[in-house]
N, C-alpha and C positions, 0 to 999 in steps of 0.2 A: 853162534852168530850166523845169519843167513847172508850169503854173498848175492849181490844183485849183479846181473850180467850187464855189461855195458854194450849197447848195440854196436855192431860193426859200422865203420864209416860207409855211407852209401857210395856205390861206384861212380856216380856222377860228381860227387864231392871230390873223390880221389882224382877223377879225370881233371877237375878244375886245378888241382895242384900239379899233377904229374904232366899235363899237356898244355895247360893254359898259363903257367907261370905264377899261379897263386902260391902264397906261402902259408903252410899250416902253422898256426901260432899255439904256443903254450905259455905258461907262466914265466919261463925263462927267456923266451924270444919276443914276447909281446911289447915291452917297453922300447927296445931297440928298434923294432919294426915301425911302431908309430912315430918315433922320434926322427925318422929319416926325413930329409927335406922333400917337399912336394906333397901331393895328395895321395891319400890311400883310402880304400874302402874296406871295412871290416865286415865280413859276412858272418853273421850270427846264425849258426845252424842249430838244428834240433833234430830229434828223432823223426824221420819222414813218415813213420807210421802215425804219429800223433799230428804232425804238421806236414802234409803232402806237398805244400808249396816250396819246401826247402829244395826238392829236386828241381822244380821249375827255375828257381832263382840261380841254382848251381849252373844251369845251362844259359840262362839269360845274362848273368854277370859278365862273362867275357865279351859278349856282344855289346852290352851296355858300355863297357870300357872303349870299344871301338867307336861306338856311336856318340860318345860325348865330346864336348868342346875341349876338354883338358884330359890328358892322360892321368891314370891313377894306378897305384899298385893294389893288389888284392890280398888281404889276409883273411884266412879262414879260421874262425874260432869254433872248435868242437864244442858240443854242448855243455860240458862242465865249465869251460872257460867262458863261453857265451853267457851262461846263467850267472856266473860270478861277476861278469862285467856289465850286465844288463842295467842295473840300477845306476851305475856311474854315467852311462850315456842316455839314460831315459828310455831304454827299449821296453816296450810294452806289448809288442806284437811280433810273432815269429812268422816267417823268417825276417830278418832285418838286415839292412846295410847301413852302417854308420860311416859317414864321410869325415875325414880329418885332414888337416893341413899341418905337417910337421908337428903332429901330436895335439893340435888344437882342434876342437870340435867345430864342424860345419853344420851337421845336422844328420837326420836319419831319413831313410826310405823304408817303411815297414809294410809287411804283407806282400801279396802279389798284385801287381798293377798291369794295365795295358801298356804296350810298348811305348807309345807316345807319352804317357804319363811318367813312366820311368825315366825317359830321356829328359823330359822337361824338369822333373824334380831333381835329378842328379846334376844337370847342368846349372840349375839355380843354386844349388848348394856349392858345387865346385867353383862357381864364378863369384860367389858371395864372400862376405867377410867371416872370419872366425868369430865365435861367440861363446859366452860363458856356458859351462856345462849346465844342463837342466837340473832342477832341484831333485835330489834323491828322494825316491819314495820309500818311506820306512813305515811298516806296518805299526799301528799303535794299538796296544791292548788296552781296553777299558778297565779302570779299577772299580767301576761300579759293580755292585752285586748283580749276578744274573738272576733273572726270573725263571730260568729253567731249572728244574730239580731232577 
């Protein structure tokens, strides 16, 4: 069996946790984090070599928290957790920020945006009502015979 190396956490993501008060989440801490009262933002990270914008969002997120109309906690989801939770929250583009209120979904801000767009989108979600989770996207395999041989 070939072992696949997991990339080390980027220093800017580590800084987000160590210096900006974000909490790194895993399967054992995820549910308790999102269930806390108030708003939270889940930062869905990925390998910054594949998705360079991850590093930008790691820097923008604390500033966004300061610039928004409502305070929120930040939870950092490392790539394995982010990928496992993506379908639940309808995440289709990395990096993503998923906003929740006491565990209930408010919506997502995906990809890199201009500052004013970030603030407007985050404030709209933070000030809005919770909503049902988006439908899960499940790949469907066709049972029709393939024409490829």
